[in-house]
BATIVO-821149 format. One record per residue: x, z, y of N, C-alpha, C in turn; residue in three letters. Coordinates in steps of 0.2 Angstrom, whole numbers, padded with zeros to 4 digits, always signed. Layout:
XZYXZYXZYAla ...
This chain:
+1029-0862+0252+1036-0862+0256+1041-0864+0251Met +1045-0869+0253+1051-0872+0249+1056-0866+0247Leu +1057-0862+0251+1062-0856+0249+1059-0852+0243Ala +1053-0851+0243+1050-0848+0237+1050-0852+0231His +1048-0858+0232+1048-0863+0226+1055-0863+0223Gln +1061-0864+0227+1067-0864+0225+1069-0857+0221Met +1067-0852+0224+1068-0845+0220+1065-0845+0214Ala +1059-0847+0213+1055-0847+0207+1059-0851+0201Met +1062-0857+0204+1065-0862+0199+1072-0859+0197Glu +1075-0855+0201+1082-0853+0200+1083-0845+0202Asn +1079-0841+0198+1079-0834+0200+1085-0830+0199Pro +1090-0833+0195+1096-0829+0195+1101-0831+0201Ser +1099-0836+0205+1104-0838+0210+1101-0838+0217Met +1094-0838+0217+1090-0838+0224+1085-0832+0224Ile +1085-0829+0230+1080-0824+0231+1077-0826+0238Arg +1070-0826+0238+1066-0827+0244+1061-0822+0246Ala +1060-0820+0252+1056-0815+0254+1052-0818+0260Glu +1046-0817+0261+1042-0819+0267+1041-0813+0271Ala +1042-0813+0277+1041-0808+0282+1037-0810+0288Val +1032-0806+0290+1028-0808+0296+1031-0806+0302Asp +1033-0811+0306+1037-0810+0312+1034-0805+0317Ala +1027-0805+0317+1023-0801+0322+1023-0794+0319Met +1023-0793+0313+1023-0786+0310+1030-0783+0310Glu +1035-0787+0310+1042-0784+0310+1046-0787+0315Phe +1045-0785+0322+1048-0788+0327+1056-0786+0327Pro +1058-0781+0324+1065-0780+0324+1069-0785+0320Glu +1066-0788+0315+1069-0793+0311+1069-0800+0315Leu +1063-0801+0318+1062-0807+0322+1068-0807+0328Ser +1069-0801+0331+1075-0801+0336+1081-0802+0332Asp +1083-0798+0327+1089-0799+0323+1091-0806+0322Gln +1086-0810+0320+1087-0817+0318+1085-0822+0323Phe +1084-0819+0329+1082-0824+0335+1076-0829+0333Ser +1071-0826+0330+1065-0831+0327+1062-0834+0333Val +1062-0841+0333+1059-0844+0339+1053-0849+0336Gln +1053-0849+0330+1047-0853+0327+1046-0851+0320Gly +1040-0853+0318+1038-0851+0311+1036-0857+0307Val +1037-0858+0301+1042-0854+0297+1049-0855+0299Pro +1053-0849+0298+1060-0849+0299+1063-0847+0293Gln +1067-0851+0290+1071-0849+0284+1078-0847+0286Thr +1080-0840+0284+1086-0838+0286+1090-0838+0279Val +1096-0841+0279+1100-0842+0273+1106-0837+0273Ile +1107-0833+0268+1113-0829+0268+1114-0825+0274Asp +1109-0821+0276+1109-0816+0281+1111-0819+0288Ser +1109-0825+0289+1110-0829+0295+1116-0834+0295Gly +1119-0835+0290+1124-0840+0290+1121-0847+0291Lys +1115-0848+0289+1111-0854+0290+1104-0852+0292Gly +1101-0857+0296+1094-0856+0298+1091-0863+0298Ile +1085-0863+0296+1080-0869+0296+1074-0867+0300Val +1072-0870+0305+1066-0868+0309+1061-0874+0307Val +1055-0872+0306+1050-0877+0304+1049-0879+0297Gly +1044-0883+0295+1044-0885+0288+1049-0890+0287Ala +1053-0888+0282+1059-0893+0280+1058-0896+0273Ala +1060-0902+0273+1060-0905+0266+1066-0902+0262Gly +1066-0904+0256+1071-0902+0251+1078-0904+0253Glu +1079-0910+0255+1085-0913+0257+1088-0909+0263Ala +1084-0907+0268+1086-0904+0274+1088-0896+0272Gln +1084-0893+0268+1085-0886+0266+1092-0886+0262Met +1093-0891+0257+1099-0891+0253+1105-0892+0257Leu +1105-0896+0262+1110-0898+0267+1112-0891+0271Ala +1107-0888+0273+1108-0881+0277+1111-0876+0272Glu +1109-0876+0266+1112-0871+0261+1119-0872+0260Ile +1120-0879+0259+1127-0881+0257+1132-0879+0263Lys +1129-0880+0269+1133-0879+0276+1134-0871+0276Arg +1129-0867+0275+1130-0860+0275+1135-0857+0270Ala +1135-0860+0265+1139-0858+0259+1147-0859+0261Leu +1148-0865+0265+1155-0867+0266+1158-0862+0271Gln +1154-0858+0275+1156-0854+0280+1158-0847+0278Asn 
């Protein structure tokens, strides 16, 4: 998963956790999970659904941080 790779490369700036949507339905509801994988950025300021490339992930991170 790209988010985990980014966290391993930048541990002081990025934290990543994997959560099984079926085991934690309350989190799935909270973040309106519609597909997996779903990457939630900064508690929902950004969301990427599906397998994303690095460019797409970085663009969404930048967008989320601007809000």
